[in-house]
C-alpha positions as a Markdown table, in Angstrom:
| # | Residue | x | y | z |
|---|---|---|---|---|
| 1 | Asn | 144.0 | 190.3 | 89.3 |
| 2 | Arg | 146.5 | 187.4 | 89.2 |
| 3 | Gly | 149.0 | 185.6 | 87.1 |
| 4 | Glu | 151.0 | 187.1 | 84.3 |
| 5 | Ile | 148.9 | 190.2 | 83.8 |
| 6 | Ala | 149.3 | 191.1 | 87.5 |
| 7 | Ile | 153.1 | 190.8 | 87.1 |
| 8 | Arg | 152.8 | 193.0 | 83.9 |
| 9 | Ala | 151.0 | 195.6 | 86.0 |
| 10 | Ile | 153.5 | 195.4 | 88.8 |
| 11 | Arg | 156.4 | 196.1 | 86.4 |
| 12 | Ser | 154.7 | 199.2 | 85.0 |
| 13 | Ile | 153.8 | 200.5 | 88.5 |
| 14 | Arg | 157.4 | 200.1 | 89.5 |
| 15 | Glu | 158.7 | 201.9 | 86.4 |
| 16 | Leu | 156.3 | 204.8 | 87.0 |
| 17 | Gly | 157.6 | 205.2 | 90.6 |
| 18 | Gly | 154.6 | 203.7 | 92.4 |
| 19 | Glu | 154.1 | 200.9 | 94.9 |
| 20 | Ser | 152.0 | 197.8 | 94.1 |
| 21 | Ile | 149.7 | 195.8 | 96.4 |
| 22 | Ala | 148.8 | 192.4 | 95.1 |
| 23 | Ile | 145.7 | 190.5 | 96.1 |
| 24 | Tyr | 145.7 | 186.8 | 96.1 |
| 25 | Ser | 143.6 | 183.8 | 97.0 |
| 26 | Lys | 144.6 | 180.9 | 99.2 |
| 27 | Gly | 144.9 | 178.9 | 95.9 |
| 28 | Asp | 147.5 | 181.4 | 94.7 |
| 29 | Lys | 149.6 | 181.4 | 97.9 |
| 30 | Asp | 152.7 | 180.4 | 95.8 |
| 31 | Ser | 152.0 | 182.7 | 92.9 |
| 32 | Leu | 154.8 | 184.9 | 91.7 |
| 33 | His | 152.7 | 188.0 | 91.5 |
| 34 | Lys | 152.2 | 187.9 | 95.3 |
| 35 | Asp | 156.0 | 187.8 | 95.9 |
| 36 | Leu | 156.9 | 190.5 | 93.3 |
| 37 | Ala | 154.5 | 193.1 | 94.6 |
| 38 | Asp | 155.6 | 195.5 | 97.3 |
| 39 | Tyr | 152.8 | 194.3 | 99.5 |
| 40 | Ser | 150.3 | 191.5 | 99.3 |
| 41 | Ile | 146.9 | 190.7 | 100.9 |
| 42 | Cys | 145.0 | 187.4 | 100.9 |
| 43 | Ile | 141.4 | 188.0 | 100.0 |
| 44 | Gly | 139.8 | 184.6 | 100.4 |
| 45 | Asp | 139.6 | 180.9 | 99.5 |
| 46 | Ala | 140.7 | 179.6 | 96.1 |
| 47 | Pro | 137.4 | 179.6 | 94.2 |
| 48 | Ser | 137.0 | 182.9 | 92.2 |
| 49 | Asn | 133.6 | 183.7 | 93.7 |
| 50 | Lys | 135.3 | 183.7 | 97.2 |
| 51 | Ser | 138.3 | 185.7 | 96.1 |
| 52 | Tyr | 138.9 | 187.5 | 92.8 |
| 53 | Leu | 135.2 | 188.0 | 92.2 |
| 54 | Asn | 134.5 | 188.8 | 95.9 |
| 55 | Ile | 133.9 | 192.6 | 95.7 |
| 56 | Pro | 133.5 | 193.1 | 99.5 |
| 57 | Ala | 136.8 | 191.3 | 100.2 |
| 58 | Ile | 138.6 | 193.4 | 97.5 |
| 59 | Leu | 137.2 | 196.6 | 98.9 |
| 60 | Ser | 138.4 | 195.6 | 102.3 |
| 61 | Ala | 141.9 | 195.0 | 100.9 |
| 62 | Ile | 141.8 | 198.5 | 99.3 |
| 63 | Glu | 140.7 | 200.1 | 102.6 |
| 64 | Val | 143.3 | 198.5 | 104.8 |
| 65 | Ser | 146.1 | 199.1 | 102.4 |
| 66 | Tyr | 145.2 | 202.7 | 101.6 |
| 67 | Ala | 145.4 | 202.0 | 97.9 |
| 68 | Asp | 144.9 | 204.9 | 95.5 |
| 69 | Ala | 143.8 | 202.9 | 92.5 |
| 70 | Val | 142.7 | 199.5 | 91.2 |
| 71 | Tyr | 144.2 | 197.8 | 88.1 |
| 72 | Pro | 141.7 | 195.2 | 86.9 |
| 73 | Gly | 143.7 | 193.5 | 84.1 |
| 74 | Tyr | 141.5 | 191.2 | 82.1 |
| 75 | Gly | 138.8 | 188.7 | 83.2 |
| 76 | Phe | 137.2 | 188.6 | 86.7 |
| 77 | Leu | 135.9 | 192.2 | 87.4 |
| 78 | Ala | 137.7 | 194.0 | 84.6 |
| 79 | Glu | 134.4 | 194.7 | 82.8 |
| 80 | Asn | 132.0 | 194.6 | 85.7 |
| 81 | Pro | 130.2 | 198.0 | 85.8 |
| 82 | Asn | 128.9 | 197.5 | 89.3 |
| 83 | Phe | 132.4 | 197.1 | 90.7 |
| 84 | Thr | 133.6 | 200.1 | 88.7 |
| 85 | Glu | 130.7 | 202.2 | 90.0 |
| 86 | Ile | 131.4 | 201.2 | 93.6 |
| 87 | Cys | 135.0 | 202.3 | 93.1 |
| 88 | Glu | 133.8 | 205.6 | 91.7 |
| 89 | Arg | 131.5 | 206.2 | 94.7 |
| 90 | Ser | 134.2 | 205.3 | 97.1 |
| 91 | Asn | 136.7 | 207.7 | 95.5 |
| 92 | Ile | 138.9 | 204.8 | 94.4 |
| 93 | Lys | 140.4 | 205.3 | 90.9 |
| 94 | Phe | 139.5 | 202.4 | 88.6 |
| 95 | Ile | 142.2 | 202.2 | 85.9 |
| 96 | Gly | 139.8 | 201.9 | 82.9 |
| 97 | Pro | 136.7 | 203.5 | 81.5 |
| 98 | Lys | 133.9 | 204.9 | 83.5 |
| 99 | Ser | 131.1 | 202.6 | 84.8 |
| 100 | Glu | 128.5 | 203.9 | 82.3 |
| 101 | Thr | 130.9 | 203.3 | 79.4 |
| 102 | Ile | 131.6 | 199.7 | 80.6 |
| 103 | Arg | 127.9 | 199.1 | 81.0 |
| 104 | Leu | 127.2 | 200.3 | 77.5 |
| 105 | Thr | 130.0 | 198.4 | 75.7 |
| 106 | Gly | 129.3 | 195.3 | 77.8 |
| 107 | Asp | 125.7 | 195.2 | 76.5 |
| 108 | Lys | 126.3 | 193.8 | 73.1 |
| 109 | Ala | 123.0 | 195.0 | 71.8 |
| 110 | Ala | 123.5 | 198.6 | 73.1 |
| 111 | Ala | 127.1 | 198.6 | 71.7 |
| 112 | Arg | 125.8 | 197.5 | 68.3 |
| 113 | Lys | 123.3 | 200.4 | 68.3 |
| 114 | Ala | 126.2 | 202.8 | 69.3 |
| 115 | Ala | 128.3 | 201.5 | 66.5 |
| 116 | Glu | 125.5 | 202.2 | 64.0 |
| 117 | Glu | 125.2 | 205.7 | 65.4 |
| 118 | Ala | 128.9 | 206.2 | 65.0 |
| 119 | Asn | 128.8 | 205.1 | 61.3 |
| 120 | Val | 130.7 | 201.9 | 62.0 |
| 121 | Pro | 129.7 | 199.0 | 59.8 |
| 122 | Ile | 127.6 | 196.4 | 61.6 |
| 123 | Ile | 126.3 | 192.9 | 60.6 |
| 124 | Pro | 122.6 | 192.8 | 59.7 |
| 125 | Gly | 120.7 | 191.7 | 62.8 |
| 126 | Ser | 118.2 | 192.6 | 65.5 |
| 127 | Pro | 117.7 | 194.1 | 68.9 |
| 128 | Pro | 117.3 | 191.5 | 71.7 |
| 129 | Val | 114.5 | 189.1 | 70.9 |
| 130 | Glu | 111.8 | 188.2 | 73.4 |
| 131 | Asn | 110.6 | 184.9 | 72.0 |
| 132 | Leu | 110.9 | 182.3 | 69.2 |
| 133 | Lys | 108.3 | 184.0 | 67.0 |
| 134 | Asp | 110.3 | 187.2 | 66.8 |
| 135 | Ala | 113.6 | 185.3 | 66.3 |
| 136 | Leu | 112.1 | 183.3 | 63.4 |
| 137 | Glu | 110.8 | 186.5 | 61.7 |
| 138 | Ile | 114.1 | 188.2 | 62.0 |
| 139 | Ala | 116.0 | 185.1 | 60.7 |
| 140 | Lys | 113.7 | 184.8 | 57.8 |
| 141 | Lys | 114.3 | 188.5 | 56.9 |
| 142 | Ile | 118.1 | 188.4 | 57.1 |
| 143 | Gly | 118.5 | 184.9 | 55.8 |
| 144 | Tyr | 120.1 | 181.7 | 57.2 |
| 145 | Pro | 122.6 | 180.9 | 58.6 |
| 146 | Val | 122.1 | 183.2 | 61.6 |
| 147 | Leu | 124.1 | 183.7 | 64.8 |
| 148 | Ile | 122.4 | 183.7 | 68.2 |
| 149 | Lys | 124.5 | 185.9 | 70.6 |
| 150 | Ala | 124.2 | 186.8 | 74.3 |
| 151 | Ala | 123.4 | 190.5 | 74.7 |
| 152 | Ala | 125.3 | 190.9 | 77.9 |
| 153 | Gly | 128.5 | 188.9 | 77.3 |
| 154 | Gly | 131.1 | 187.5 | 75.0 |
| 155 | Gly | 133.9 | 185.0 | 74.8 |
| 156 | Gly | 131.8 | 182.6 | 72.8 |
| 157 | Arg | 129.3 | 181.9 | 75.6 |
| 158 | Gly | 125.7 | 182.1 | 74.8 |
| 159 | Met | 126.5 | 181.9 | 71.1 |
| 160 | Arg | 125.0 | 179.4 | 68.7 |
| 161 | Val | 124.8 | 179.1 | 64.9 |
| 162 | Ala | 121.4 | 178.1 | 63.4 |
| 163 | Lys | 121.2 | 177.0 | 59.8 |
| 164 | Ser | 117.5 | 176.5 | 59.6 |
| 165 | Glu | 114.2 | 177.3 | 61.4 |
| 166 | Gln | 114.4 | 173.9 | 63.1 |
| 167 | Glu | 117.9 | 174.6 | 64.5 |
| 168 | Leu | 116.9 | 178.1 | 65.6 |
| 169 | Ala | 113.9 | 176.7 | 67.5 |
| 170 | Arg | 116.2 | 174.1 | 69.2 |
| 171 | Leu | 119.1 | 176.4 | 69.9 |
| 172 | Leu | 117.5 | 179.6 | 71.0 |
| 173 | Pro | 116.5 | 178.3 | 74.5 |
| 174 | Val | 120.0 | 176.7 | 74.8 |
| 175 | Ala | 121.7 | 180.0 | 74.1 |
| 176 | Gln | 119.3 | 181.9 | 76.5 |
| 177 | Arg | 120.0 | 179.4 | 79.3 |
| 178 | Glu | 123.8 | 179.7 | 78.7 |
| 179 | Ala | 123.6 | 183.5 | 78.7 |
| 180 | Glu | 121.7 | 183.5 | 81.9 |
| 181 | Ala | 124.1 | 181.1 | 83.6 |
| 182 | Asn | 127.2 | 183.1 | 82.5 |
| 183 | Phe | 126.1 | 186.7 | 82.6 |
| 184 | Gly | 122.9 | 186.7 | 84.7 |
| 185 | Asp | 121.0 | 188.0 | 81.7 |
| 186 | Ser | 119.1 | 185.7 | 79.3 |
| 187 | Arg | 118.7 | 188.2 | 76.5 |
| 188 | Val | 120.0 | 187.2 | 73.1 |
| 189 | Tyr | 119.9 | 188.8 | 69.7 |
| 190 | Ile | 120.1 | 187.5 | 66.1 |
| 191 | Glu | 122.5 | 188.5 | 63.4 |
| 192 | Lys | 123.6 | 187.3 | 60.0 |
| 193 | Phe | 126.3 | 184.6 | 60.3 |
| 194 | Ile | 129.4 | 185.5 | 58.3 |
| 195 | Gln | 130.9 | 182.3 | 57.1 |
| 196 | Asn | 134.7 | 181.7 | 57.3 |
| 197 | Pro | 135.5 | 185.2 | 58.5 |
| 198 | Lys | 138.7 | 186.7 | 59.8 |
| 199 | His | 138.8 | 188.2 | 63.3 |
| 200 | Ile | 140.7 | 191.4 | 63.4 |
| 201 | Glu | 140.8 | 194.0 | 66.2 |
| 202 | Ile | 142.1 | 197.5 | 66.6 |
| 203 | Gln | 143.9 | 198.7 | 69.8 |
| 204 | Ile | 143.1 | 202.2 | 70.9 |
| 205 | Leu | 144.2 | 204.6 | 73.6 |
| 206 | Ala | 142.0 | 207.4 | 74.7 |
| 207 | Asp | 142.8 | 210.1 | 77.3 |
| 208 | Glu | 140.5 | 212.3 | 79.4 |
| 209 | Phe | 141.1 | 215.3 | 77.1 |
| 210 | Gly | 139.3 | 213.8 | 74.1 |
| 211 | Asn | 142.4 | 212.5 | 72.3 |
| 212 | Val | 142.0 | 209.0 | 70.8 |
| 213 | Val | 144.6 | 207.1 | 68.7 |
| 214 | Tyr | 144.7 | 203.6 | 67.2 |
| 215 | Leu | 147.8 | 201.6 | 67.5 |
| 216 | Gly | 147.4 | 199.3 | 64.5 |
| 217 | Asp | 145.6 | 196.0 | 64.2 |
| 218 | Arg | 145.9 | 192.4 | 65.5 |
| 219 | Glu | 144.8 | 189.3 | 63.7 |
| 220 | Cys | 143.1 | 186.9 | 66.1 |
| 221 | Ser | 141.7 | 184.3 | 63.7 |
| 222 | Val | 143.5 | 181.3 | 65.3 |
| 223 | Gln | 140.9 | 180.4 | 67.9 |
| 224 | Arg | 139.2 | 177.3 | 69.3 |
| 225 | Arg | 135.4 | 177.7 | 69.7 |
| 226 | His | 135.8 | 181.5 | 69.8 |
| 227 | Gln | 138.7 | 181.4 | 72.3 |
| 228 | Lys | 141.9 | 183.0 | 70.9 |
| 229 | Leu | 145.1 | 180.9 | 70.8 |
| 230 | Leu | 147.5 | 182.9 | 68.7 |
| 231 | Glu | 147.6 | 186.5 | 67.6 |
| 232 | Glu | 149.7 | 188.5 | 65.2 |
| 233 | Ser | 150.3 | 192.1 | 64.2 |
| 234 | Pro | 149.7 | 193.3 | 61.6 |
| 235 | Ser | 147.2 | 191.1 | 59.9 |
| 236 | Pro | 148.7 | 189.4 | 56.8 |
| 237 | Phe | 145.3 | 189.6 | 55.0 |
| 238 | Ile | 144.0 | 193.2 | 54.9 |
| 239 | Thr | 145.5 | 196.0 | 52.9 |
| 240 | Asp | 146.8 | 199.2 | 54.4 |
| 241 | Glu | 143.8 | 201.1 | 53.1 |
| 242 | Val | 141.4 | 198.7 | 54.9 |
| 243 | Arg | 143.6 | 198.9 | 58.0 |
| 244 | Lys | 143.3 | 202.6 | 58.0 |
| 245 | Lys | 139.5 | 202.5 | 57.6 |
| 246 | Met | 139.2 | 200.1 | 60.5 |
| 247 | Gly | 141.4 | 202.2 | 62.7 |
| 248 | Glu | 139.3 | 205.3 | 61.9 |
| 249 | Ala | 136.1 | 203.4 | 62.6 |
| 250 | Ala | 137.5 | 202.3 | 66.0 |
| 251 | Val | 138.3 | 205.8 | 66.9 |
| 252 | Arg | 134.8 | 207.0 | 65.9 |
| 253 | Phe | 133.2 | 204.4 | 68.1 |
| 254 | Ala | 135.5 | 205.2 | 71.1 |
| 255 | Lys | 134.7 | 208.9 | 70.9 |
| 256 | His | 131.0 | 208.2 | 70.4 |
| 257 | Val | 130.8 | 206.2 | 73.7 |
| 258 | Gly | 133.1 | 208.5 | 75.6 |
| 259 | Phe | 135.7 | 205.9 | 76.1 |
| 260 | Thr | 138.9 | 206.5 | 78.1 |
| 261 | Gly | 141.8 | 204.2 | 78.7 |
| 262 | Ala | 143.1 | 201.3 | 76.7 |
| 263 | Gly | 140.5 | 199.3 | 74.7 |
| 264 | Thr | 140.0 | 197.1 | 71.7 |
| 265 | Val | 137.4 | 197.4 | 69.0 |
| 266 | Glu | 136.8 | 194.0 | 67.4 |
| 267 | Phe | 135.7 | 193.3 | 63.9 |
| 268 | Ile | 135.0 | 190.3 | 61.6 |
| 269 | Val | 136.2 | 190.6 | 58.1 |
| 270 | Asp | 134.8 | 188.7 | 55.1 |
| 271 | Lys | 136.7 | 187.3 | 52.1 |
| 272 | Asp | 136.1 | 190.6 | 50.3 |
| 273 | Met | 137.7 | 192.6 | 53.1 |
| 274 | Asn | 134.3 | 194.1 | 54.2 |
| 275 | Phe | 134.6 | 194.6 | 58.0 |
| 276 | Tyr | 131.8 | 194.6 | 60.6 |
| 277 | Phe | 131.8 | 195.6 | 64.3 |
| 278 | Ile | 131.6 | 192.8 | 66.8 |
| 279 | Glu | 132.2 | 194.4 | 70.2 |
| 280 | Met | 134.5 | 196.7 | 72.2 |
| 281 | Asn | 136.5 | 195.3 | 75.1 |
| 282 | Gly | 137.1 | 198.1 | 77.5 |
| 283 | Arg | 140.2 | 196.6 | 79.2 |
| 284 | Ile | 143.7 | 195.3 | 78.4 |
| 285 | Gln | 143.7 | 192.3 | 76.1 |
| 286 | Val | 145.8 | 189.2 | 76.6 |
| 287 | Glu | 147.4 | 189.8 | 73.2 |
| 288 | His | 148.4 | 193.5 | 73.8 |
| 289 | Pro | 152.2 | 192.6 | 73.7 |
| 290 | Val | 152.2 | 192.2 | 69.9 |
| 291 | Thr | 151.1 | 195.8 | 69.6 |
| 292 | Glu | 153.7 | 196.9 | 72.1 |
| 293 | Met | 156.3 | 195.1 | 70.1 |
| 294 | Thr | 155.4 | 196.7 | 66.7 |
| 295 | Thr | 154.7 | 200.2 | 68.0 |
| 296 | Gly | 157.1 | 200.6 | 70.9 |
| 297 | Ile | 154.3 | 202.0 | 73.0 |
| 298 | Asp | 153.8 | 200.7 | 76.6 |
| 299 | Ile | 150.1 | 200.2 | 76.7 |
| 300 | Val | 149.8 | 199.2 | 80.3 |
| 301 | Ser | 151.8 | 202.2 | 81.5 |
| 302 | Trp | 149.6 | 204.4 | 79.4 |
| 303 | Gln | 146.5 | 202.9 | 81.0 |
| 304 | Met | 147.9 | 204.1 | 84.4 |
| 305 | Arg | 149.0 | 207.5 | 83.1 |
| 306 | Ile | 145.6 | 208.2 | 81.6 |
| 307 | Ala | 143.9 | 207.2 | 84.8 |
| 308 | Asp | 146.3 | 209.6 | 86.6 |
| 309 | Gly | 144.9 | 212.4 | 84.4 |
| 310 | Gln | 147.8 | 212.6 | 82.0 |
| 311 | Glu | 147.3 | 213.6 | 78.3 |
| 312 | Leu | 148.7 | 211.5 | 75.5 |
| 313 | Asp | 152.0 | 212.9 | 74.4 |
| 314 | Phe | 151.8 | 211.6 | 70.9 |
| 315 | Thr | 149.3 | 211.9 | 68.0 |
| 316 | Gln | 148.0 | 209.5 | 65.4 |
| 317 | Glu | 150.7 | 210.7 | 63.0 |
| 318 | Asp | 153.4 | 209.6 | 65.5 |
| 319 | Val | 152.1 | 206.0 | 65.6 |
| 320 | Lys | 154.1 | 204.1 | 63.0 |
| 321 | Pro | 154.0 | 200.3 | 63.5 |
| 322 | Lys | 156.9 | 198.4 | 62.0 |
| 323 | Gly | 157.9 | 194.8 | 61.7 |
| 324 | His | 155.8 | 191.8 | 62.7 |
| 325 | Ala | 155.0 | 190.2 | 66.0 |
| 326 | Ile | 153.3 | 187.0 | 66.9 |
| 327 | Glu | 152.0 | 185.8 | 70.3 |
| 328 | Phe | 151.6 | 182.2 | 71.3 |
| 329 | Arg | 149.3 | 181.5 | 74.3 |
| 330 | Ile | 150.9 | 178.7 | 76.2 |
| 331 | Asn | 148.1 | 177.0 | 78.1 |
| 332 | Ala | 148.3 | 174.1 | 80.6 |
| 333 | Glu | 146.2 | 172.0 | 78.3 |
| 334 | Asp | 146.5 | 168.8 | 76.2 |
| 335 | Pro | 147.7 | 170.0 | 72.8 |
| 336 | Glu | 145.4 | 167.6 | 71.0 |
| 337 | Thr | 142.1 | 167.8 | 73.0 |
| 338 | Phe | 142.7 | 171.1 | 74.8 |
| 339 | Ala | 141.5 | 169.6 | 78.0 |
| 340 | Pro | 143.0 | 171.4 | 81.1 |
| 341 | Asn | 146.0 | 169.8 | 82.6 |
| 342 | Pro | 146.9 | 171.5 | 85.9 |
| 343 | Gly | 149.8 | 170.1 | 88.0 |
| 344 | Thr | 153.3 | 170.8 | 89.2 |
| 345 | Ile | 156.0 | 172.1 | 86.8 |
| 346 | Glu | 158.9 | 169.7 | 87.4 |
| 347 | Lys | 161.3 | 171.3 | 84.9 |
| 348 | Leu | 161.1 | 174.7 | 83.1 |
| 349 | Tyr | 163.2 | 176.5 | 80.6 |
| 350 | Leu | 161.9 | 179.6 | 79.0 |
| 351 | Pro | 163.1 | 180.8 | 75.5 |
| 352 | Gly | 165.0 | 184.0 | 75.0 |
| 353 | Gly | 167.3 | 185.8 | 72.6 |
| 354 | Leu | 166.8 | 188.7 | 70.2 |
| 355 | Gly | 163.2 | 189.4 | 69.4 |
| 356 | Val | 161.7 | 187.0 | 72.0 |
| 357 | Arg | 159.6 | 188.2 | 75.0 |
| 358 | Val | 158.0 | 185.9 | 77.6 |
| 359 | Asp | 155.2 | 187.1 | 79.9 |
| 360 | Thr | 154.5 | 184.5 | 82.6 |
| 361 | His | 154.0 | 183.9 | 86.3 |
| 362 | Ile | 155.3 | 180.3 | 86.4 |
| 363 | Tyr | 158.6 | 178.9 | 87.7 |
| 364 | Gln | 160.1 | 175.5 | 88.2 |
| 365 | Gly | 158.3 | 173.7 | 91.1 |
| 366 | Tyr | 155.2 | 175.9 | 90.8 |
| 367 | Arg | 151.9 | 174.0 | 91.1 |
| 368 | Ile | 149.3 | 175.3 | 88.6 |
| 369 | Pro | 146.0 | 175.5 | 90.5 |
| 370 | Pro | 142.9 | 174.0 | 88.9 |
| 371 | Tyr | 140.6 | 176.9 | 89.8 |
| 372 | Tyr | 141.5 | 179.5 | 87.1 |
| 373 | Asp | 142.2 | 180.0 | 83.5 |
| 374 | Ser | 144.7 | 177.6 | 82.0 |
| 375 | Leu | 147.0 | 180.4 | 80.5 |
| 376 | Ile | 150.5 | 180.0 | 82.0 |
| 377 | Ala | 152.7 | 182.0 | 79.6 |
| 378 | Lys | 152.7 | 184.1 | 76.5 |
| 379 | Ile | 155.6 | 183.8 | 74.1 |
| 380 | Ile | 155.9 | 186.9 | 71.9 |
| 381 | Val | 158.3 | 187.0 | 69.0 |
| 382 | Tyr | 159.3 | 189.9 | 66.7 |
| 383 | Gly | 160.8 | 190.1 | 63.3 |
| 384 | Glu | 161.4 | 192.7 | 60.6 |
| 385 | Thr | 159.1 | 190.6 | 58.4 |
| 386 | Arg | 156.4 | 188.1 | 59.0 |
| 387 | Glu | 158.6 | 185.3 | 57.7 |
| 388 | Glu | 161.3 | 186.3 | 60.2 |
| 389 | Ala | 158.8 | 186.3 | 63.0 |
| 390 | Ile | 157.6 | 182.8 | 62.1 |
| 391 | Ile | 161.2 | 181.5 | 62.0 |
| 392 | Arg | 161.9 | 183.1 | 65.3 |
| 393 | Gly | 158.6 | 181.6 | 66.7 |
| 394 | Lys | 159.6 | 178.1 | 65.6 |
| 395 | Arg | 163.0 | 178.6 | 67.4 |
| 396 | Ala | 161.4 | 179.9 | 70.6 |
| 397 | Leu | 158.9 | 177.1 | 70.8 |
| 398 | Gln | 161.6 | 174.6 | 70.2 |
| 399 | Glu | 163.6 | 176.1 | 73.2 |
| 400 | Leu | 160.6 | 176.0 | 75.5 |
| 401 | Ile | 160.8 | 173.1 | 78.0 |
| 402 | Val | 157.9 | 172.5 | 80.4 |
| 403 | Glu | 157.9 | 169.1 | 82.1 |
| 404 | Gly | 155.3 | 167.8 | 84.6 |
| 405 | Ile | 152.3 | 169.1 | 82.7 |
| 406 | Lys | 151.0 | 169.2 | 79.1 |
| 407 | Thr | 151.0 | 172.5 | 77.2 |
| 408 | Thr | 149.7 | 173.8 | 73.9 |
| 409 | Ala | 153.3 | 174.4 | 72.6 |
| 410 | Asp | 153.1 | 171.5 | 70.3 |
| 411 | Phe | 149.9 | 172.8 | 68.8 |
| 412 | His | 151.6 | 176.1 | 68.0 |
| 413 | Lys | 154.4 | 174.2 | 66.2 |
| 414 | Lys | 151.8 | 172.7 | 64.0 |
| 415 | Ile | 150.2 | 176.0 | 63.2 |
| 416 | Leu | 153.5 | 177.5 | 62.2 |
| 417 | Asn | 153.8 | 174.8 | 59.5 |
| 418 | Asp | 150.1 | 175.0 | 58.4 |
| 419 | Glu | 149.8 | 176.2 | 54.7 |
| 420 | Glu | 146.8 | 178.3 | 55.4 |
| 421 | Phe | 148.5 | 180.1 | 58.2 |
| 422 | Leu | 151.7 | 180.6 | 56.3 |
| 423 | Asp | 149.9 | 182.2 | 53.3 |
| 424 | Gly | 147.7 | 184.3 | 55.6 |
| 425 | Thr | 144.4 | 183.0 | 54.3 |
| 426 | Tyr | 143.4 | 181.2 | 57.5 |
| 427 | Thr | 140.0 | 182.0 | 59.0 |
| 428 | Thr | 138.4 | 181.5 | 62.4 |
| 429 | Asn | 137.4 | 178.0 | 61.3 |
| 430 | Leu | 141.0 | 176.8 | 60.9 |
| 431 | Val | 141.4 | 175.1 | 64.3 |
| 432 | Asp | 137.8 | 173.8 | 64.7 |
| 433 | Thr | 137.9 | 172.1 | 61.2 |
| 434 | Lys | 141.5 | 170.8 | 61.1 |
| 435 | Tyr | 142.8 | 170.4 | 64.6 |
| 436 | Leu | 140.0 | 169.9 | 67.1 |
| 437 | Arg | 139.2 | 166.4 | 68.0 |
């Protein structure tokens, strides 16, 4: 991988006594992760399909460097079962779940069926639909509005909301084409659309000895068109009783699918605190630092230790989250329109002080390439209470100086003064209805 998550991995590898080998594209020749690693290998031209998604090039880098294991991070090949299977067949340790588990959890329809088998609440819906006639029949049965979702992917792609038969007829082929373009699989399924939900996820760790623990919850409802922008832990909305039930449901699901490593089980929660399974991400999440801050557990290091065959040295009773943490994703984007804004960072000052953590790969003079995700830094703040964390977040964002490009820092400042955010009642519609232009 690349960017801040590659640096996060390098730090854990070093603390565990290992050596790191970074791969990089020609577009990332000035990236910090390349210089911080013990060794580095260029794997191709800047476009992702010629570098970070180029499986033969990555395998060649593994072979010439005599690497023992591959850390996938997030994005790119992190949840590609074909790549994982090739690693398995080549006796290369993939730091994550087995290929068959990735294949199951990556198929949203199959994961939904597995959740039902594990007695995890699911939203009323359907298996993959073959045609409009089937889709119309299912939608009529469960009631409008309905959500059309890609069976083989996530991240908001291949997803459309239909409020009537006419909209379903128009949007079904659009969703199918988008699913095919993004995931190589045009299958979609229909489920009941929960209006104004909360998006809350549970972080889990599972070793190869059958031990599975959950590390609390994360609220991810501040998002733009299904793309997360800010996360906090714990959720200010749900009760401890609901939180416990969600954690136990996540553990049941992980055990049912034979999951190992670090993963996240995601739920939507309605206004009455009923929760429903969305999906499982079998990889590290961008927002994992808020859980590390509230639990004191190094999730990335545990990914590597589990892959090394080590058993978890703590139980569920030992996990006692405390305080409150918030993560702000700083993207190289216009804070009003969210349009990408790559360029050269002419001046940079990163915030610090008590309770402030910054995960980033940028530096003054660094040129942000236009080929990849716009995330350039994550500012994570911690406080004994949510109120303290918010105050600390305001201070950290005020300290941040990035000149030469636009960033989403000013957007986060607005969110920290938003009444719905402050009282914890905000939902996934907050940004799209109040801030998106």
